[in-house]
C-alpha positions in Angstrom: 127.0 151.4 98.7 124.6 148.6 99.3 125.8 145.6 101.3 126.1 143.6 98.1 128.6 146.1 96.8 131.1 145.9 99.6 134.3 144.1 99.1 137.3 143.4 101.3 140.6 143.8 99.5 143.8 142.6 101.0 145.1 146.1 101.3 143.8 149.7 101.1 145.3 150.0 97.7 143.4 147.0 96.4 139.9 148.6 96.7 138.7 148.4 93.1 135.5 146.5 92.5 134.8 144.5 89.4 131.0 144.4 89.0 131.2 141.8 86.2 133.2 139.4 88.4 130.9 136.4 89.1 130.9 135.1 92.6 129.5 132.1 94.2 127.9 132.9 96.5 127.2 136.1 94.5 128.1 138.5 97.3 131.0 140.7 98.2 129.6 141.9 101.4 130.9 139.1 103.6 134.6 139.1 102.6 133.9 136.4 100.1 135.9 138.4 97.5 139.6 139.1 97.3 141.0 138.9 100.9 143.2 136.4 102.5 140.8 135.7 105.3 140.4 133.0 107.8 137.3 130.9 108.6 138.1 131.6 112.2 139.5 134.8 113.6 142.8 132.9 114.1 143.5 130.6 111.3 141.5 129.6 108.2 141.3 129.5 104.5 141.1 132.4 102.1 137.4 133.0 101.7 137.9 134.0 98.1 139.5 130.6 97.4 136.5 128.9 98.7 134.2 131.0 96.6 136.4 130.3 93.5 136.2 126.6 94.2 132.5 126.8 94.3 132.5 128.8 91.1 134.5 126.2 89.4 132.0 123.6 90.5 134.4 121.8 92.8 133.5 122.9 96.3 136.4 121.2 98.1 140.1 120.8 98.0 140.0 117.4 96.4 138.1 118.6 93.3 141.2 119.3 91.2 142.8 116.0 92.3 139.6 114.1 91.3 139.5 115.9 88.0 143.1 115.0 87.3 142.5 111.4 88.1 139.5 111.3 85.7 141.8 112.4 82.8 144.1 110.2 80.9 147.7 110.9 80.2 146.8 112.4 76.8 144.6 114.9 78.4 141.4 113.2 77.3 138.7 112.0 79.8 138.5 108.3 80.5 134.8 108.5 79.6 132.3 111.0 78.3 130.6 111.6 81.6 132.2 115.0 82.0 130.8 116.1 78.6 127.4 115.0 79.7 127.5 117.3 82.7 129.0 120.2 80.7 126.3 120.2 78.0 125.3 123.8 78.7 128.8 125.1 78.1 128.5 124.0 74.5 125.3 125.7 73.8 125.1 129.2 72.2 124.6 131.9 74.8 121.2 133.1 73.4 119.9 129.5 73.7 121.1 129.3 77.3 119.3 132.6 78.1 116.1 131.3 76.5 116.3 128.2 78.6 117.2 130.0 81.8 114.0 132.1 82.0 112.0 128.9 82.3 114.0 127.4 85.2 114.0 127.8 88.9 116.8 129.7 90.9 118.4 126.5 92.1 118.8 125.2 88.6 120.2 128.5 87.5 122.8 128.3 90.2 123.8 124.9 89.0 124.0 126.0 85.4 126.2 128.9 86.5 128.8 126.4 87.5 129.1 124.6 84.2 131.5 127.1 82.5 133.1 130.4 83.1 131.4 132.0 80.1 127.9 131.1 81.3 128.8 132.1 84.9 130.1 135.5 83.8 126.9 136.0 81.8 124.4 134.9 84.5 126.1 136.7 87.4 126.4 140.1 85.8 124.0 142.9 86.7 122.3 142.9 83.3 121.2 139.2 83.8 119.0 140.0 86.8 115.8 139.9 84.8 116.6 136.2 84.1 116.9 135.6 87.9 113.7 137.5 88.5 111.9 135.3 86.0 113.3 132.1 87.6 112.3 133.3 91.0 108.8 134.0 90.0 108.5 130.6 88.3 108.5 129.1 91.8 106.4 132.0 93.4 109.2 133.7 95.4 108.3 137.2 96.5 110.3 140.5 96.1 112.4 141.5 99.1 112.2 144.8 100.9 116.0 145.0 101.2 118.5 145.7 98.4 119.9 142.3 97.6 121.1 141.0 94.2 118.9 138.3 92.7 121.8 135.8 92.5 122.4 136.3 96.3 118.7 135.8 97.0 118.8 132.6 95.0 122.0 131.4 96.7 120.6 131.9 100.2 117.5 129.9 99.4 118.8 127.3 97.0 122.6 127.3 97.3 124.7 124.3 98.3 128.1 125.8 98.7 129.4 127.2 102.0 130.0 130.9 101.4 133.1 130.9 103.6 135.1 127.8 102.6 133.3 127.0 99.4 132.7 123.3 100.2 129.8 121.4 98.8 130.7 118.1 100.6 129.1 119.2 103.9 125.5 120.2 104.2 125.1 124.0 104.6 122.6 125.8 106.8 120.8 129.0 106.1 121.0 131.5 108.9 118.3 134.1 108.2 119.2 136.1 111.3 122.7 136.7 109.8 121.7 136.2 106.1 124.5 133.7 105.7 124.7 130.1 104.3 127.6 128.1 105.6 128.6 124.6 106.7 128.6 123.6 110.4 132.4 124.1 110.8 132.3 127.6 109.4 129.3 128.5 111.4 131.0 127.4 114.6 134.1 129.4 113.7 132.4 132.6 112.4 129.4 133.2 114.6 131.1 135.0 117.4 130.7 137.6 120.1 131.9 141.2 119.9 134.8 140.4 122.2 136.1 137.9 119.6 135.8 140.6 116.8 137.9 143.0 118.9 140.5 140.4 119.5 140.9 139.1 116.0 140.1 142.0 113.7 143.0 144.4 113.7 141.9 148.0 114.4 138.2 147.2 114.5 136.2 150.3 113.6 134.0 151.4 116.5 130.9 151.5 114.3 131.3 148.0 113.0 129.0 146.2 115.4 126.4 148.9 115.0 126.4 148.3 111.2 126.5 144.5 111.3 123.5 142.2 111.5 123.4 140.5 114.9 121.6 137.6 116.5 121.0 136.4 120.1 121.7 132.8 119.0 125.1 131.1 118.7 126.0 128.7 115.9 124.2 125.9 117.9 121.0 128.0 118.1 121.4 128.7 121.8 121.6 132.0 123.6 124.8 133.1 125.3 124.8 133.1 129.1 125.6 136.8 129.1 122.7 137.5 126.5 125.2 139.3 124.3 124.6 139.3 120.6 126.5 137.3 118.1 127.9 138.6 114.8 129.0 137.1 111.5 132.8 137.4 111.4 133.4 137.8 107.6 130.8 140.6 107.5 132.3 142.4 110.5 135.7 142.2 108.9 134.4 143.6 105.6 132.4 146.4 107.3 135.3 147.4 109.5 137.6 147.7 106.5 135.0 149.7 104.6 134.3 152.1 107.5 138.0 152.8 107.7 138.1 153.7 104.0 135.4 156.4 104.6 136.4 157.4 108.1 140.2 157.8 107.9 140.6 159.3 111.4 138.7 156.6 113.2 140.4 154.8 116.1 143.5 157.0 116.0 142.7 158.4 119.4 140.7 157.3 122.4 137.6 155.6 121.1 135.4 157.4 123.6 136.3 160.7 122.1 135.9 159.7 118.5 133.6 161.6 116.2 132.9 159.5 113.2 132.9 161.1 109.8 129.8 162.3 108.1 130.2 159.4 105.6 130.5 156.9 108.3 127.3 158.2 110.1 125.4 158.2 106.8 126.6 154.6 106.1 125.4 153.5 109.6 122.0 155.0 108.8 121.9 153.1 105.6 122.8 149.9 107.4 120.1 150.5 110.0 117.6 150.8 107.1 119.0 147.6 105.6 118.7 145.7 108.9 115.1 146.9 109.3 114.3 145.7 105.8 116.1 142.4 106.5 113.9 141.8 109.6 110.8 142.4 107.5 112.1 140.0 104.9 112.5 137.1 107.3 108.9 136.0 106.7 109.4 136.2 102.9 112.6 134.1 103.3 110.8 131.5 105.4 108.0 131.2 102.9 110.4 131.1 100.0 112.5 128.4 101.7 109.4 126.3 102.2 108.4 126.8 98.5 111.9 125.8 97.4 112.0 122.7 99.6 108.6 121.6 98.3 109.7 122.1 94.7 112.9 120.3 95.5 111.0 117.4 97.0 108.7 117.2 94.1 111.6 117.2 91.6 113.3 114.5 93.5 110.1 112.4 93.6 109.5 112.9 89.9 113.2 112.0 89.2 113.0 108.9 91.3 109.6 107.9 89.7 111.0 108.4 86.2 114.1 106.3 87.1 112.0 103.5 88.5 109.9 103.5 85.3 113.1 102.8 83.3 113.6 99.7 85.5 110.0 98.6 85.2 110.1 98.8 81.4 113.2 96.6 81.3 111.5 94.0 83.6 108.2 94.1 81.8 110.0 93.5 78.5 111.5 90.4 80.2 107.9 89.0 80.8 107.1 90.3 84.3 103.9 92.3 84.9 103.8 95.7 86.6 102.9 94.4 90.0 105.9 92.1 90.0 108.3 95.1 89.4 107.4 96.5 92.8 109.7 93.9 94.3 112.8 95.6 93.0 115.4 95.8 95.8 115.4 99.1 97.6 119.2 99.5 97.1 118.5 99.6 93.3 115.2 101.5 93.5 116.6 104.3 95.7 119.9 104.6 93.9 120.7 107.8 92.1 122.7 106.2 89.3 121.4 106.5 85.7 119.7 103.4 84.5 121.8 102.8 81.4 123.1 99.5 79.9 126.2 99.4 82.1 124.2 99.9 85.3 121.5 97.4 84.2 124.1 94.8 83.4 125.5 95.3 86.9 122.2 94.8 88.8 120.1 92.7 86.4 120.7 89.3 88.0 119.9 90.5 91.5 116.8 92.4 90.4 115.4 89.6 88.3 116.0 87.1 91.1 114.1 89.3 93.6 111.3 90.0 91.2 110.9 86.3 90.2 110.7 85.3 93.9 108.0 87.9 94.5 106.2 86.7 91.3 106.2 83.1 92.4 104.9 84.0 95.8 102.1 86.1 94.3 101.1 83.3 91.9 101.0 80.8 94.7 98.8 83.1 96.8 96.4 83.7 93.9 96.2 80.0 93.2 95.5 79.3 96.8 92.6 81.9 96.8 91.1 80.3 93.6 91.3 76.8 95.1 89.4 78.1 98.1 86.7 79.5 95.9 86.4 76.1 94.0 85.9 74.3 97.3 82.3 75.5 97.1 81.9 73.8 93.7 83.4 70.6 95.2 80.9 70.7 98.1 78.0 71.2 95.7 78.9 68.3 93.5 79.5 66.0 96.4 76.2 66.8 98.0 74.4 66.2 94.7 75.9 62.7 94.3 74.2 59.5 95.2 75.2 57.5 98.3 77.1 55.0 96.2 79.0 57.7 94.5 79.9 59.4 97.8 81.6 56.2 99.0 84.3 56.6 96.4 84.0 60.4 95.8 87.5 61.8 95.1 89.2 63.9 97.7 89.4 67.7 97.4 93.0 67.4 96.3 92.1 65.0 93.5 89.2 67.1 92.5 91.5 70.1 91.9 93.7 68.0 89.7 90.8 66.9 87.4 91.4 67.9 83.7 88.3 70.0 83.7 88.9 71.6 87.1 92.7 72.4 87.0 92.3 75.1 84.2 90.0 76.9 86.5 92.7 77.7 89.1 96.2 76.9 87.9 96.9 79.3 85.0 98.1 82.7 86.2 95.3 84.5 84.3 92.5 82.2 85.3 89.4 83.6 86.9 86.9 81.7 89.1 83.4 82.5 87.8 80.6 80.7 89.8 78.1 81.6 87.1 79.8 79.2 84.7 79.7 76.2 87.0 76.3 74.9 85.9 77.5 74.6 82.3 80.7 72.9 83.5 79.0 70.5 85.9 78.2 67.6 83.5 81.8 67.5 82.2 83.2 67.7 85.7 80.9 64.8 86.8 82.3 62.6 84.1 85.8 63.3 85.3 84.7 62.6 88.9 83.3 59.2 87.8 86.4 58.4 85.9 88.5 59.3 88.9 86.3 57.2 91.2 86.9 54.2 88.9 90.6 54.8 89.1 90.5 55.0 92.8 88.5 51.7 93.1 91.1 49.9 90.9 93.9 51.4 93.0 92.3 50.4 96.2 91.6 46.9 94.9 95.2 46.5 93.8 96.5 47.7 97.2 94.1 45.2 99.0 95.3 42.3 96.8 99.0 43.0 97.6 98.2 43.2 101.3 96.3 39.9 101.3 99.0 38.1 99.3 101.7 39.4 101.7 99.7 37.7 104.6 99.4 34.4 102.7 95.7 34.8 102.1 94.7 33.3 98.7 92.8 35.5 96.3 89.5 34.3 94.7 89.7 32.7 91.3 87.3 35.3 89.9 87.4 38.9 90.9 84.3 40.2 92.6 82.1 42.4 90.5 82.3 46.0 91.7 79.4 48.4 90.9 80.5 51.2 88.6 79.7 54.7 89.7 
């Protein structure tokens, strides 16, 4: 049998295989099927339970509790969020299959967790063409080794740990062992041959020769003794299988054992498999890079689409597109759906931040336009007579003239020097009017000052030349 066809039953009598049984990860070669196995050689969880939890879409022990908490006493969900995530389970199977061939392997894995019927359909042998199409959609190459398409997809795109089934912790792909597991399970299951001999009862002598091995520990470092490391679930599975085809193994001194013909043939098959697996490392590395690029692109597109929903709401409120860039990062980088409830929750904070940024932008733009108009002010001042220059308005007063303020104050105003000659006569009239106002104000202030000092004012006011 191929490595994907091996299973580890709890007893020799329980050796039947169910090829239609969907698994997540979709492999039976690493004791992820029906054995009460430990994540360490000493004490751990049933690997099949972890796989089943991943199959059900939970991935951790708290899944059922959280699911129960989300349900009301009458058995109905407190909201329709669950139905939104389970949309595929309500579609006809032929529609699901038509959709599936246009997806990527990672999305297929996720769809396989929406319902048991879809999972059983996608993970049976007859569905492999769908996985092949999904794989080729992202440019993944064929492998040299015999590996099921779902297993190929799981190693590259999976999230669940193949030992404990958790999805709460990040999982790591170990190409040298062809395993994907969380850090805790890697620490407990990447072990030396001495650990296998201690923890696996009646370890078959050909087990380590059939297993994949690596010089690196779970931390990526070599052992001091330079001895190889093995994947414990695989070793346990292979040891059991070797005993089923080599019944007299280990009954006498191991140095005198002559393995059965079937065991020797199986070892030869595993040698071929390991050779093919080594040749596939480069394919896996290239595939992993393609998957990560596609994932990054999808995440970027999803984030951009989500931000556009926020921008639309802000632009409908009167802000321009540039202002929307000031949305707080906590809102911009959130993964929550931008629906009415979410918008109502963050609206005030977002609008306040955007309004502040808008006010700052408008102020800076007005400042730049004022600086441009200073050239016009200088030109008009230099073109004035000496008498006019004595009471020529200040730059601040110039910018407040009725004919000048529209040139810089409105948000959409544009300073166009080519229009200045046409505007100059009107602006000069405003300048003269402002000069007259300034003269009257100065005279009034002077009169008040003289009266406060007891100086009598003349009976007739002096005649002041008008500009």
